[in-house]
PDBQT receptor file of N, H, CA, C and O in Angstrom, charges set to zero:
ATOM      1  N   MET A   1     -34.419  47.122 -23.670  1.00  0.00    +0.000 N 
ATOM      2  CA  MET A   1     -34.501  48.546 -23.356  1.00  0.00    +0.000 C 
ATOM      3  C   MET A   1     -34.197  48.748 -21.870  1.00  0.00    +0.000 C 
ATOM      4  O   MET A   1     -34.808  48.108 -21.015  1.00  0.00    +0.000 OA
ATOM      5  N   LYS A   2     -33.265  49.624 -21.573  1.00  0.00    +0.000 N 
ATOM      6  H   LYS A   2     -32.768  50.144 -22.267  1.00  0.00    +0.000 HD
ATOM      7  CA  LYS A   2     -32.859  49.868 -20.201  1.00  0.00    +0.000 C 
ATOM      8  C   LYS A   2     -33.811  50.849 -19.526  1.00  0.00    +0.000 C 
ATOM      9  O   LYS A   2     -34.218  51.851 -20.113  1.00  0.00    +0.000 OA
ATOM     10  N   ASP A   3     -34.158  50.537 -18.273  1.00  0.00    +0.000 N 
ATOM     11  H   ASP A   3     -33.827  49.723 -17.795  1.00  0.00    +0.000 HD
ATOM     12  CA  ASP A   3     -35.036  51.391 -17.490  1.00  0.00    +0.000 C 
ATOM     13  C   ASP A   3     -34.277  52.645 -17.055  1.00  0.00    +0.000 C 
ATOM     14  O   ASP A   3     -33.155  52.562 -16.556  1.00  0.00    +0.000 OA
ATOM     15  N   ARG A   4     -34.894  53.788 -17.247  1.00  0.00    +0.000 N 
ATOM     16  H   ARG A   4     -35.806  53.855 -17.652  1.00  0.00    +0.000 HD
ATOM     17  CA  ARG A   4     -34.279  55.056 -16.863  1.00  0.00    +0.000 C 
ATOM     18  C   ARG A   4     -34.451  55.301 -15.370  1.00  0.00    +0.000 C 
ATOM     19  O   ARG A   4     -35.463  54.913 -14.786  1.00  0.00    +0.000 OA
ATOM     20  N   ILE A   5     -33.466  55.943 -14.752  1.00  0.00    +0.000 N 
ATOM     21  H   ILE A   5     -32.644  56.259 -15.226  1.00  0.00    +0.000 HD
ATOM     22  CA  ILE A   5     -33.541  56.332 -13.349  1.00  0.00    +0.000 C 
ATOM     23  C   ILE A   5     -34.025  57.777 -13.282  1.00  0.00    +0.000 C 
ATOM     24  O   ILE A   5     -33.456  58.660 -13.923  1.00  0.00    +0.000 OA
ATOM     25  N   LEU A   6     -35.078  58.011 -12.505  1.00  0.00    +0.000 N 
ATOM     26  H   LEU A   6     -35.541  57.294 -11.984  1.00  0.00    +0.000 HD
ATOM     27  CA  LEU A   6     -35.634  59.354 -12.349  1.00  0.00    +0.000 C 
ATOM     28  C   LEU A   6     -35.199  59.931 -11.008  1.00  0.00    +0.000 C 
ATOM     29  O   LEU A   6     -35.208  59.238  -9.991  1.00  0.00    +0.000 OA
ATOM     30  N   LYS A   7     -34.821  61.194 -11.016  1.00  0.00    +0.000 N 
ATOM     31  H   LYS A   7     -34.814  61.758 -11.842  1.00  0.00    +0.000 HD
ATOM     32  CA  LYS A   7     -34.474  61.900  -9.791  1.00  0.00    +0.000 C 
ATOM     33  C   LYS A   7     -35.747  62.491  -9.182  1.00  0.00    +0.000 C 
ATOM     34  O   LYS A   7     -36.778  62.603  -9.845  1.00  0.00    +0.000 OA
ATOM     35  N   GLN A   8     -35.648  62.865  -7.908  1.00  0.00    +0.000 N 
ATOM     36  H   GLN A   8     -34.811  62.775  -7.369  1.00  0.00    +0.000 HD
ATOM     37  CA  GLN A   8     -36.803  63.324  -7.156  1.00  0.00    +0.000 C 
ATOM     38  C   GLN A   8     -37.613  64.443  -7.824  1.00  0.00    +0.000 C 
ATOM     39  O   GLN A   8     -38.839  64.334  -7.876  1.00  0.00    +0.000 OA
ATOM     40  N   PRO A   9     -36.994  65.506  -8.335  1.00  0.00    +0.000 N 
ATOM     41  CA  PRO A   9     -37.819  66.568  -8.936  1.00  0.00    +0.000 C 
ATOM     42  C   PRO A   9     -38.703  66.077 -10.084  1.00  0.00    +0.000 C 
ATOM     43  O   PRO A   9     -39.852  66.502 -10.203  1.00  0.00    +0.000 OA
ATOM     44  N   GLU A  10     -38.180  65.194 -10.921  1.00  0.00    +0.000 N 
ATOM     45  H   GLU A  10     -37.247  64.849 -10.824  1.00  0.00    +0.000 HD
ATOM     46  CA  GLU A  10     -38.985  64.671 -12.026  1.00  0.00    +0.000 C 
ATOM     47  C   GLU A  10     -40.104  63.769 -11.527  1.00  0.00    +0.000 C 
ATOM     48  O   GLU A  10     -41.214  63.804 -12.059  1.00  0.00    +0.000 OA
ATOM     49  N   VAL A  11     -39.822  62.960 -10.507  1.00  0.00    +0.000 N 
ATOM     50  H   VAL A  11     -38.921  62.932 -10.074  1.00  0.00    +0.000 HD
ATOM     51  CA  VAL A  11     -40.846  62.081  -9.920  1.00  0.00    +0.000 C 
ATOM     52  C   VAL A  11     -41.980  62.927  -9.347  1.00  0.00    +0.000 C 
ATOM     53  O   VAL A  11     -43.152  62.648  -9.599  1.00  0.00    +0.000 OA
ATOM     54  N   LEU A  12     -41.640  63.948  -8.586  1.00  0.00    +0.000 N 
ATOM     55  H   LEU A  12     -40.688  64.175  -8.381  1.00  0.00    +0.000 HD
ATOM     56  CA  LEU A  12     -42.663  64.816  -7.984  1.00  0.00    +0.000 C 
ATOM     57  C   LEU A  12     -43.499  65.491  -9.063  1.00  0.00    +0.000 C 
ATOM     58  O   LEU A  12     -44.721  65.577  -8.939  1.00  0.00    +0.000 OA
ATOM     59  N   HIS A  13     -42.855  65.965 -10.111  1.00  0.00    +0.000 N 
ATOM     60  H   HIS A  13     -41.862  65.895 -10.211  1.00  0.00    +0.000 HD
ATOM     61  CA  HIS A  13     -43.569  66.628 -11.208  1.00  0.00    +0.000 C 
ATOM     62  C   HIS A  13     -44.501  65.657 -11.926  1.00  0.00    +0.000 C 
ATOM     63  O   HIS A  13     -45.667  65.973 -12.163  1.00  0.00    +0.000 OA
ATOM     64  N   ARG A  14     -43.993  64.484 -12.270  1.00  0.00    +0.000 N 
ATOM     65  H   ARG A  14     -43.046  64.227 -12.078  1.00  0.00    +0.000 HD
ATOM     66  CA  ARG A  14     -44.811  63.488 -12.988  1.00  0.00    +0.000 C 
ATOM     67  C   ARG A  14     -46.025  63.057 -12.177  1.00  0.00    +0.000 C 
ATOM     68  O   ARG A  14     -47.108  62.853 -12.725  1.00  0.00    +0.000 OA
ATOM     69  N   CYS A  15     -45.837  62.919 -10.867  1.00  0.00    +0.000 N 
ATOM     70  H   CYS A  15     -44.957  63.085 -10.421  1.00  0.00    +0.000 HD
ATOM     71  CA  CYS A  15     -46.899  62.395 -10.010  1.00  0.00    +0.000 C 
ATOM     72  C   CYS A  15     -47.808  63.489  -9.457  1.00  0.00    +0.000 C 
ATOM     73  O   CYS A  15     -48.897  63.201  -8.961  1.00  0.00    +0.000 OA
ATOM     74  N   GLY A  16     -47.367  64.733  -9.539  1.00  0.00    +0.000 N 
ATOM     75  H   GLY A  16     -46.482  64.967  -9.941  1.00  0.00    +0.000 HD
ATOM     76  CA  GLY A  16     -48.184  65.843  -9.055  1.00  0.00    +0.000 C 
ATOM     77  C   GLY A  16     -48.367  65.837  -7.552  1.00  0.00    +0.000 C 
ATOM     78  O   GLY A  16     -49.440  66.177  -7.053  1.00  0.00    +0.000 OA
ATOM     79  N   ILE A  17     -47.329  65.455  -6.827  1.00  0.00    +0.000 N 
ATOM     80  H   ILE A  17     -46.458  65.179  -7.232  1.00  0.00    +0.000 HD
ATOM     81  CA  ILE A  17     -47.401  65.392  -5.371  1.00  0.00    +0.000 C 
ATOM     82  C   ILE A  17     -46.239  66.180  -4.766  1.00  0.00    +0.000 C 
ATOM     83  O   ILE A  17     -45.264  66.504  -5.444  1.00  0.00    +0.000 OA
ATOM     84  N   SER A  18     -46.370  66.477  -3.473  1.00  0.00    +0.000 N 
ATOM     85  H   SER A  18     -47.162  66.214  -2.923  1.00  0.00    +0.000 HD
ATOM     86  CA  SER A  18     -45.294  67.183  -2.768  1.00  0.00    +0.000 C 
ATOM     87  C   SER A  18     -44.282  66.174  -2.228  1.00  0.00    +0.000 C 
ATOM     88  O   SER A  18     -44.548  64.974  -2.164  1.00  0.00    +0.000 OA
ATOM     89  N   ARG A  19     -43.136  66.685  -1.849  1.00  0.00    +0.000 N 
ATOM     90  H   ARG A  19     -42.920  67.660  -1.902  1.00  0.00    +0.000 HD
ATOM     91  CA  ARG A  19     -42.068  65.855  -1.288  1.00  0.00    +0.000 C 
ATOM     92  C   ARG A  19     -42.545  65.162  -0.005  1.00  0.00    +0.000 C 
ATOM     93  O   ARG A  19     -42.308  63.970   0.188  1.00  0.00    +0.000 OA
ATOM     94  N   SER A  20     -43.219  65.920   0.868  1.00  0.00    +0.000 N 
ATOM     95  H   SER A  20     -43.412  66.889   0.710  1.00  0.00    +0.000 HD
ATOM     96  CA  SER A  20     -43.672  65.337   2.133  1.00  0.00    +0.000 C 
ATOM     97  C   SER A  20     -44.715  64.243   1.911  1.00  0.00    +0.000 C 
ATOM     98  O   SER A  20     -44.704  63.224   2.602  1.00  0.00    +0.000 OA
ATOM     99  N   THR A  21     -45.615  64.452   0.950  1.00  0.00    +0.000 N 
ATOM    100  H   THR A  21     -45.624  65.280   0.389  1.00  0.00    +0.000 HD
ATOM    101  CA  THR A  21     -46.613  63.422   0.622  1.00  0.00    +0.000 C 
ATOM    102  C   THR A  21     -45.925  62.170   0.092  1.00  0.00    +0.000 C 
ATOM    103  O   THR A  21     -46.273  61.053   0.474  1.00  0.00    +0.000 OA
ATOM    104  N   MET A  22     -44.949  62.362  -0.788  1.00  0.00    +0.000 N 
ATOM    105  H   MET A  22     -44.666  63.269  -1.098  1.00  0.00    +0.000 HD
ATOM    106  CA  MET A  22     -44.238  61.218  -1.359  1.00  0.00    +0.000 C 
ATOM    107  C   MET A  22     -43.594  60.374  -0.263  1.00  0.00    +0.000 C 
ATOM    108  O   MET A  22     -43.741  59.151  -0.253  1.00  0.00    +0.000 OA
ATOM    109  N   TYR A  23     -42.884  61.019   0.657  1.00  0.00    +0.000 N 
ATOM    110  H   TYR A  23     -42.764  62.012   0.649  1.00  0.00    +0.000 HD
ATOM    111  CA  TYR A  23     -42.202  60.252   1.703  1.00  0.00    +0.000 C 
ATOM    112  C   TYR A  23     -43.178  59.631   2.701  1.00  0.00    +0.000 C 
ATOM    113  O   TYR A  23     -42.914  58.556   3.241  1.00  0.00    +0.000 OA
ATOM    114  N   ARG A  24     -44.304  60.302   2.948  1.00  0.00    +0.000 N 
ATOM    115  H   ARG A  24     -44.519  61.175   2.510  1.00  0.00    +0.000 HD
ATOM    116  CA  ARG A  24     -45.329  59.695   3.816  1.00  0.00    +0.000 C 
ATOM    117  C   ARG A  24     -45.902  58.448   3.153  1.00  0.00    +0.000 C 
ATOM    118  O   ARG A  24     -46.077  57.419   3.806  1.00  0.00    +0.000 OA
ATOM    119  N   TRP A  25     -46.197  58.537   1.849  1.00  0.00    +0.000 N 
ATOM    120  H   TRP A  25     -46.055  59.373   1.318  1.00  0.00    +0.000 HD
ATOM    121  CA  TRP A  25     -46.731  57.387   1.116  1.00  0.00    +0.000 C 
ATOM    122  C   TRP A  25     -45.715  56.257   1.030  1.00  0.00    +0.000 C 
ATOM    123  O   TRP A  25     -46.096  55.088   1.090  1.00  0.00    +0.000 OA
ATOM    124  N   ILE A  26     -44.427  56.579   0.889  1.00  0.00    +0.000 N 
ATOM    125  H   ILE A  26     -44.118  57.529   0.841  1.00  0.00    +0.000 HD
ATOM    126  CA  ILE A  26     -43.397  55.532   0.889  1.00  0.00    +0.000 C 
ATOM    127  C   ILE A  26     -43.434  54.803   2.230  1.00  0.00    +0.000 C 
ATOM    128  O   ILE A  26     -43.409  53.572   2.267  1.00  0.00    +0.000 OA
ATOM    129  N   ALA A  27     -43.495  55.555   3.332  1.00  0.00    +0.000 N 
ATOM    130  H   ALA A  27     -43.515  56.555   3.301  1.00  0.00    +0.000 HD
ATOM    131  CA  ALA A  27     -43.526  54.951   4.676  1.00  0.00    +0.000 C 
ATOM    132  C   ALA A  27     -44.772  54.082   4.872  1.00  0.00    +0.000 C 
ATOM    133  O   ALA A  27     -44.730  53.084   5.591  1.00  0.00    +0.000 OA
ATOM    134  N   GLU A  28     -45.871  54.464   4.233  1.00  0.00    +0.000 N 
ATOM    135  H   GLU A  28     -45.905  55.275   3.648  1.00  0.00    +0.000 HD
ATOM    136  CA  GLU A  28     -47.129  53.723   4.345  1.00  0.00    +0.000 C 
ATOM    137  C   GLU A  28     -47.241  52.598   3.320  1.00  0.00    +0.000 C 
ATOM    138  O   GLU A  28     -48.224  51.858   3.320  1.00  0.00    +0.000 OA
ATOM    139  N   GLY A  29     -46.245  52.463   2.448  1.00  0.00    +0.000 N 
ATOM    140  H   GLY A  29     -45.446  53.065   2.447  1.00  0.00    +0.000 HD
ATOM    141  CA  GLY A  29     -46.267  51.421   1.427  1.00  0.00    +0.000 C 
ATOM    142  C   GLY A  29     -47.164  51.740   0.245  1.00  0.00    +0.000 C 
ATOM    143  O   GLY A  29     -47.568  50.837  -0.487  1.00  0.00    +0.000 OA
ATOM    144  N   LEU A  30     -47.481  53.017   0.051  1.00  0.00    +0.000 N 
ATOM    145  H   LEU A  30     -47.152  53.750   0.646  1.00  0.00    +0.000 HD
ATOM    146  CA  LEU A  30     -48.392  53.426  -1.018  1.00  0.00    +0.000 C 
ATOM    147  C   LEU A  30     -47.685  53.983  -2.249  1.00  0.00    +0.000 C 
ATOM    148  O   LEU A  30     -48.334  54.325  -3.237  1.00  0.00    +0.000 OA
ATOM    149  N   PHE A  31     -46.368  54.074  -2.193  1.00  0.00    +0.000 N 
ATOM    150  H   PHE A  31     -45.841  53.796  -1.389  1.00  0.00    +0.000 HD
ATOM    151  CA  PHE A  31     -45.592  54.665  -3.281  1.00  0.00    +0.000 C 
ATOM    152  C   PHE A  31     -44.305  53.869  -3.433  1.00  0.00    +0.000 C 
ATOM    153  O   PHE A  31     -43.768  53.369  -2.444  1.00  0.00    +0.000 OA
ATOM    154  N   PRO A  32     -43.798  53.742  -4.666  1.00  0.00    +0.000 N 
ATOM    155  CA  PRO A  32     -42.561  52.969  -4.872  1.00  0.00    +0.000 C 
ATOM    156  C   PRO A  32     -41.383  53.562  -4.087  1.00  0.00    +0.000 C 
ATOM    157  O   PRO A  32     -41.222  54.780  -4.000  1.00  0.00    +0.000 OA
ATOM    158  N   ARG A  33     -40.579  52.677  -3.527  1.00  0.00    +0.000 N 
ATOM    159  H   ARG A  33     -40.710  51.688  -3.598  1.00  0.00    +0.000 HD
ATOM    160  CA  ARG A  33     -39.375  53.102  -2.804  1.00  0.00    +0.000 C 
ATOM    161  C   ARG A  33     -38.296  53.523  -3.788  1.00  0.00    +0.000 C 
ATOM    162  O   ARG A  33     -38.194  52.993  -4.894  1.00  0.00    +0.000 OA
ATOM    163  N   GLN A  34     -37.497  54.485  -3.360  1.00  0.00    +0.000 N 
ATOM    164  H   GLN A  34     -37.579  54.916  -2.462  1.00  0.00    +0.000 HD
ATOM    165  CA  GLN A  34     -36.348  54.886  -4.164  1.00  0.00    +0.000 C 
ATOM    166  C   GLN A  34     -35.290  53.786  -4.088  1.00  0.00    +0.000 C 
ATOM    167  O   GLN A  34     -35.271  52.981  -3.158  1.00  0.00    +0.000 OA
ATOM    168  N   ARG A  35     -34.426  53.775  -5.074  1.00  0.00    +0.000 N 
ATOM    169  H   ARG A  35     -34.441  54.430  -5.830  1.00  0.00    +0.000 HD
ATOM    170  CA  ARG A  35     -33.368  52.771  -5.149  1.00  0.00    +0.000 C 
ATOM    171  C   ARG A  35     -32.016  53.464  -5.094  1.00  0.00    +0.000 C 
ATOM    172  O   ARG A  35     -31.841  54.570  -5.606  1.00  0.00    +0.000 OA
ATOM    173  N   SER A  36     -31.083  52.798  -4.469  1.00  0.00    +0.000 N 
ATOM    174  H   SER A  36     -31.225  51.901  -4.052  1.00  0.00    +0.000 HD
ATOM    175  CA  SER A  36     -29.719  53.315  -4.414  1.00  0.00    +0.000 C 
ATOM    176  C   SER A  36     -29.086  53.180  -5.782  1.00  0.00    +0.000 C 
ATOM    177  O   SER A  36     -29.198  52.131  -6.418  1.00  0.00    +0.000 OA
ATOM    178  N   MET A  37     -28.427  54.222  -6.241  1.00  0.00    +0.000 N 
ATOM    179  H   MET A  37     -28.336  55.074  -5.725  1.00  0.00    +0.000 HD
ATOM    180  CA  MET A  37     -27.765  54.197  -7.542  1.00  0.00    +0.000 C 
ATOM    181  C   MET A  37     -26.273  54.024  -7.327  1.00  0.00    +0.000 C 
ATOM    182  O   MET A  37     -25.613  54.857  -6.706  1.00  0.00    +0.000 OA
ATOM    183  N   LYS A  38     -25.772  52.955  -7.840  1.00  0.00    +0.000 N 
ATOM    184  H   LYS A  38     -26.308  52.278  -8.345  1.00  0.00    +0.000 HD
ATOM    185  CA  LYS A  38     -24.346  52.676  -7.723  1.00  0.00    +0.000 C 
ATOM    186  C   LYS A  38     -23.762  52.572  -9.121  1.00  0.00    +0.000 C 
ATOM    187  O   LYS A  38     -24.401  52.047 -10.033  1.00  0.00    +0.000 OA
ATOM    188  N   GLY A  39     -22.571  53.063  -9.282  1.00  0.00    +0.000 N 
ATOM    189  H   GLY A  39     -22.052  53.490  -8.541  1.00  0.00    +0.000 HD
ATOM    190  CA  GLY A  39     -21.933  52.970 -10.589  1.00  0.00    +0.000 C 
ATOM    191  C   GLY A  39     -20.825  53.986 -10.726  1.00  0.00    +0.000 C 
ATOM    192  O   GLY A  39     -20.549  54.763  -9.811  1.00  0.00    +0.000 OA
ATOM    193  N   ALA A  40     -20.213  53.967 -11.855  1.00  0.00    +0.000 N 
ATOM    194  H   ALA A  40     -20.438  53.336 -12.598  1.00  0.00    +0.000 HD
ATOM    195  CA  ALA A  40     -19.088  54.862 -12.132  1.00  0.00    +0.000 C 
ATOM    196  C   ALA A  40     -19.515  56.322 -12.014  1.00  0.00    +0.000 C 
ATOM    197  O   ALA A  40     -20.516  56.738 -12.598  1.00  0.00    +0.000 OA
ATOM    198  N   GLY A  41     -18.765  57.068 -11.274  1.00  0.00    +0.000 N 
ATOM    199  H   GLY A  41     -17.953  56.730 -10.799  1.00  0.00    +0.000 HD
ATOM    200  CA  GLY A  41     -19.000  58.500 -11.158  1.00  0.00    +0.000 C 
ATOM    201  C   GLY A  41     -20.051  58.905 -10.141  1.00  0.00    +0.000 C 
ATOM    202  O   GLY A  41     -20.249  60.099  -9.915  1.00  0.00    +0.000 OA
ATOM    203  N   LEU A  42     -20.732  57.949  -9.519  1.00  0.00    +0.000 N 
ATOM    204  H   LEU A  42     -20.572  56.979  -9.703  1.00  0.00    +0.000 HD
ATOM    205  CA  LEU A  42     -21.750  58.283  -8.531  1.00  0.00    +0.000 C 
ATOM    206  C   LEU A  42     -21.124  58.265  -7.140  1.00  0.00    +0.000 C 
ATOM    207  O   LEU A  42     -20.459  57.304  -6.754  1.00  0.00    +0.000 OA
ATOM    208  N   LYS A  43     -21.349  59.336  -6.403  1.00  0.00    +0.000 N 
ATOM    209  H   LYS A  43     -21.890  60.117  -6.717  1.00  0.00    +0.000 HD
ATOM    210  CA  LYS A  43     -20.764  59.450  -5.066  1.00  0.00    +0.000 C 
ATOM    211  C   LYS A  43     -21.860  59.694  -4.044  1.00  0.00    +0.000 C 
ATOM    212  O   LYS A  43     -22.935  60.194  -4.378  1.00  0.00    +0.000 OA
ATOM    213  N   GLY A  44     -21.585  59.343  -2.813  1.00  0.00    +0.000 N 
ATOM    214  H   GLY A  44     -20.713  58.937  -2.542  1.00  0.00    +0.000 HD
ATOM    215  CA  GLY A  44     -22.518  59.642  -1.734  1.00  0.00    +0.000 C 
ATOM    216  C   GLY A  44     -23.773  58.794  -1.782  1.00  0.00    +0.000 C 
ATOM    217  O   GLY A  44     -23.748  57.628  -2.176  1.00  0.00    +0.000 OA
ATOM    218  N   LYS A  45     -24.873  59.411  -1.369  1.00  0.00    +0.000 N 
ATOM    219  H   LYS A  45     -24.893  60.359  -1.049  1.00  0.00    +0.000 HD
ATOM    220  CA  LYS A  45     -26.137  58.694  -1.243  1.00  0.00    +0.000 C 
ATOM    221  C   LYS A  45     -27.075  59.014  -2.407  1.00  0.00    +0.000 C 
ATOM    222  O   LYS A  45     -28.194  59.481  -2.193  1.00  0.00    +0.000 OA
ATOM    223  N   ALA A  46     -26.634  58.771  -3.608  1.00  0.00    +0.000 N 
ATOM    224  H   ALA A  46     -25.726  58.392  -3.783  1.00  0.00    +0.000 HD
ATOM    225  CA  ALA A  46     -27.470  59.028  -4.786  1.00  0.00    +0.000 C 
ATOM    226  C   ALA A  46     -28.591  57.996  -4.849  1.00  0.00    +0.000 C 
ATOM    227  O   ALA A  46     -28.340  56.792  -4.795  1.00  0.00    +0.000 OA
ATOM    228  N   VAL A  47     -29.823  58.475  -4.964  1.00  0.00    +0.000 N 
ATOM    229  H   VAL A  47     -30.027  59.453  -5.008  1.00  0.00    +0.000 HD
ATOM    230  CA  VAL A  47     -30.972  57.582  -5.087  1.00  0.00    +0.000 C 
ATOM    231  C   VAL A  47     -31.854  58.064  -6.228  1.00  0.00    +0.000 C 
ATOM    232  O   VAL A  47     -31.772  59.218  -6.648  1.00  0.00    +0.000 OA
ATOM    233  N   GLY A  48     -32.681  57.183  -6.714  1.00  0.00    +0.000 N 
ATOM    234  H   GLY A  48     -32.747  56.245  -6.372  1.00  0.00    +0.000 HD
ATOM    235  CA  GLY A  48     -33.619  57.517  -7.768  1.00  0.00    +0.000 C 
ATOM    236  C   GLY A  48     -34.704  56.464  -7.849  1.00  0.00    +0.000 C 
ATOM    237  O   GLY A  48     -34.689  55.489  -7.098  1.00  0.00    +0.000 OA
ATOM    238  N   TRP A  49     -35.635  56.655  -8.748  1.00  0.00    +0.000 N 
ATOM    239  H   TRP A  49     -35.647  57.447  -9.358  1.00  0.00    +0.000 HD
ATOM    240  CA  TRP A  49     -36.750  55.740  -8.946  1.00  0.00    +0.000 C 
ATOM    241  C   TRP A  49     -36.691  55.208 -10.363  1.00  0.00    +0.000 C 
ATOM    242  O   TRP A  49     -36.342  55.934 -11.293  1.00  0.00    +0.000 OA
ATOM    243  N   LEU A  50     -37.032  53.940 -10.527  1.00  0.00    +0.000 N 
ATOM    244  H   LEU A  50     -37.316  53.350  -9.771  1.00  0.00    +0.000 HD
ATOM    245  CA  LEU A  50     -37.106  53.382 -11.874  1.00  0.00    +0.000 C 
ATOM    246  C   LEU A  50     -38.317  53.989 -12.582  1.00  0.00    +0.000 C 
ATOM    247  O   LEU A  50     -39.411  54.062 -12.023  1.00  0.00    +0.000 OA
ATOM    248  N   GLU A  51     -38.100  54.415 -13.801  1.00  0.00    +0.000 N 
ATOM    249  H   GLU A  51     -37.211  54.355 -14.255  1.00  0.00    +0.000 HD
ATOM    250  CA  GLU A  51     -39.181  55.015 -14.578  1.00  0.00    +0.000 C 
ATOM    251  C   GLU A  51     -40.361  54.044 -14.694  1.00  0.00    +0.000 C 
ATOM    252  O   GLU A  51     -41.515  54.469 -14.644  1.00  0.00    +0.000 OA
ATOM    253  N   SER A  52     -40.087  52.763 -14.846  1.00  0.00    +0.000 N 
ATOM    254  H   SER A  52     -39.149  52.417 -14.887  1.00  0.00    +0.000 HD
ATOM    255  CA  SER A  52     -41.169  51.773 -14.970  1.00  0.00    +0.000 C 
ATOM    256  C   SER A  52     -41.990  51.670 -13.683  1.00  0.00    +0.000 C 
ATOM    257  O   SER A  52     -43.200  51.454 -13.744  1.00  0.00    +0.000 OA
ATOM    258  N   ASP A  53     -41.350  51.822 -12.521  1.00  0.00    +0.000 N 
ATOM    259  H   ASP A  53     -40.367  51.997 -12.471  1.00  0.00    +0.000 HD
ATOM    260  CA  ASP A  53     -42.075  51.799 -11.242  1.00  0.00    +0.000 C 
ATOM    261  C   ASP A  53     -43.022  52.996 -11.140  1.00  0.00    +0.000 C 
ATOM    262  O   ASP A  53     -44.168  52.860 -10.713  1.00  0.00    +0.000 OA
ATOM    263  N   ILE A  54     -42.528  54.160 -11.535  1.00  0.00    +0.000 N 
ATOM    264  H   ILE A  54     -41.596  54.270 -11.882  1.00  0.00    +0.000 HD
ATOM    265  CA  ILE A  54     -43.353  55.372 -11.466  1.00  0.00    +0.000 C 
ATOM    266  C   ILE A  54     -44.486  55.306 -12.488  1.00  0.00    +0.000 C 
ATOM    267  O   ILE A  54     -45.620  55.666 -12.174  1.00  0.00    +0.000 OA
ATOM    268  N   ASP A  55     -44.193  54.853 -13.698  1.00  0.00    +0.000 N 
ATOM    269  H   ASP A  55     -43.271  54.560 -13.953  1.00  0.00    +0.000 HD
ATOM    270  CA  ASP A  55     -45.243  54.718 -14.721  1.00  0.00    +0.000 C 
ATOM    271  C   ASP A  55     -46.323  53.741 -14.268  1.00  0.00    +0.000 C 
ATOM    272  O   ASP A  55     -47.510  53.996 -14.476  1.00  0.00    +0.000 OA
ATOM    273  N   ALA A  56     -45.933  52.631 -13.654  1.00  0.00    +0.000 N 
ATOM    274  H   ALA A  56     -44.969  52.423 -13.485  1.00  0.00    +0.000 HD
ATOM    275  CA  ALA A  56     -46.904  51.646 -13.160  1.00  0.00    +0.000 C 
ATOM    276  C   ALA A  56     -47.763  52.248 -12.051  1.00  0.00    +0.000 C 
ATOM    277  O   ALA A  56     -48.971  52.016 -12.005  1.00  0.00    +0.000 OA
ATOM    278  N   TRP A  57     -47.147  53.016 -11.163  1.00  0.00    +0.000 N 
ATOM    279  H   TRP A  57     -46.165  53.204 -11.201  1.00  0.00    +0.000 HD
ATOM    280  CA  TRP A  57     -47.884  53.658 -10.074  1.00  0.00    +0.000 C 
ATOM    281  C   TRP A  57     -48.904  54.637 -10.646  1.00  0.00    +0.000 C 
ATOM    282  O   TRP A  57     -50.053  54.667 -10.203  1.00  0.00    +0.000 OA
ATOM    283  N   ILE A  58     -48.491  55.435 -11.626  1.00  0.00    +0.000 N 
ATOM    284  H   ILE A  58     -47.559  55.410 -11.985  1.00  0.00    +0.000 HD
ATOM    285  CA  ILE A  58     -49.399  56.404 -12.256  1.00  0.00    +0.000 C 
ATOM    286  C   ILE A  58     -50.549  55.671 -12.944  1.00  0.00    +0.000 C 
ATOM    287  O   ILE A  58     -51.706  56.073 -12.815  1.00  0.00    +0.000 OA
ATOM    288  N   ASP A  59     -50.238  54.597 -13.673  1.00  0.00    +0.000 N 
ATOM    289  H   ASP A  59     -49.299  54.270 -13.778  1.00  0.00    +0.000 HD
ATOM    290  CA  ASP A  59     -51.273  53.827 -14.381  1.00  0.00    +0.000 C 
ATOM    291  C   ASP A  59     -52.307  53.255 -13.415  1.00  0.00    +0.000 C 
ATOM    292  O   ASP A  59     -53.496  53.226 -13.734  1.00  0.00    +0.000 OA
ATOM    293  N   CYS A  60     -51.875  52.804 -12.249  1.00  0.00    +0.000 N 
ATOM    294  H   CYS A  60     -50.909  52.828 -11.990  1.00  0.00    +0.000 HD
ATOM    295  CA  CYS A  60     -52.794  52.227 -11.262  1.00  0.00    +0.000 C 
ATOM    296  C   CYS A  60     -53.714  53.272 -10.648  1.00  0.00    +0.000 C 
ATOM    297  O   CYS A  60     -54.794  52.940 -10.160  1.00  0.00    +0.000 OA
ATOM    298  N   ARG A  61     -53.302  54.506 -10.669  1.00  0.00    +0.000 N 
ATOM    299  H   ARG A  61     -52.425  54.776 -11.066  1.00  0.00    +0.000 HD
ATOM    300  CA  ARG A  61     -54.082  55.583 -10.052  1.00  0.00    +0.000 C 
ATOM    301  C   ARG A  61     -55.028  56.268 -11.030  1.00  0.00    +0.000 C 
ATOM    302  O   ARG A  61     -55.880  57.058 -10.625  1.00  0.00    +0.000 OA
ATOM    303  N   MET A  62     -54.881  55.970 -12.303  1.00  0.00    +0.000 N 
ATOM    304  H   MET A  62     -54.188  55.328 -12.632  1.00  0.00    +0.000 HD
ATOM    305  CA  MET A  62     -55.729  56.598 -13.317  1.00  0.00    +0.000 C 
ATOM    306  C   MET A  62     -57.148  56.048 -13.185  1.00  0.00    +0.000 C 
ATOM    307  O   MET A  62     -57.332  54.837 -13.060  1.00  0.00    +0.000 OA
ATOM    308  N   PRO A  63     -58.158  56.931 -13.212  1.00  0.00    +0.000 N 
ATOM    309  CA  PRO A  63     -59.538  56.438 -13.136  1.00  0.00    +0.000 C 
ATOM    310  C   PRO A  63     -59.898  55.642 -14.392  1.00  0.00    +0.000 C 
ATOM    311  O   PRO A  63     -59.493  55.984 -15.503  1.00  0.00    +0.000 OA
ATOM    312  N   VAL A  64     -60.655  54.593 -14.190  1.00  0.00    +0.000 N 
ATOM    313  H   VAL A  64     -60.984  54.314 -13.287  1.00  0.00    +0.000 HD
ATOM    314  CA  VAL A  64     -61.088  53.749 -15.303  1.00  0.00    +0.000 C 
ATOM    315  C   VAL A  64     -62.379  54.334 -15.866  1.00  0.00    +0.000 C 
ATOM    316  O   VAL A  64     -63.333  54.580 -15.128  1.00  0.00    +0.000 OA
ATOM    317  N   GLU A  65     -62.400  54.553 -17.179  1.00  0.00    +0.000 N 
ATOM    318  H   GLU A  65     -61.625  54.352 -17.779  1.00  0.00    +0.000 HD
ATOM    319  CA  GLU A  65     -63.607  55.078 -17.808  1.00  0.00    +0.000 C 
ATOM    320  C   GLU A  65     -64.655  53.979 -17.916  1.00  0.00    +0.000 C 
ATOM    321  O   GLU A  65     -64.336  52.822 -18.192  1.00  0.00    +0.000 OA
ATOM    322  N   GLN A  66     -65.901  54.356 -17.696  1.00  0.00    +0.000 N 
ATOM    323  H   GLN A  66     -66.160  55.295 -17.472  1.00  0.00    +0.000 HD
ATOM    324  CA  GLN A  66     -66.990  53.379 -17.767  1.00  0.00    +0.000 C 
ATOM    325  C   GLN A  66     -67.833  53.617 -18.979  1.00  0.00    +0.000 C 
ATOM    326  O   GLN A  66     -68.802  52.893 -19.209  1.00  0.00    +0.000 OA
TER     327      GLN A  66
């Protein structure tokens, strides 16, 4: 199964955070880094996040029920 690439708006929505918070957390090492997307038809500085990286980050932040 191929990992899907998520664009910034979907990442922000899934994680419930603002753009500025996301980039601050990336700089602090608290959030997955975006990856450069290379391939046919992609131009410029296209970046995205692996869906599995975002899902893992969300899972780690979920409170554990006792």
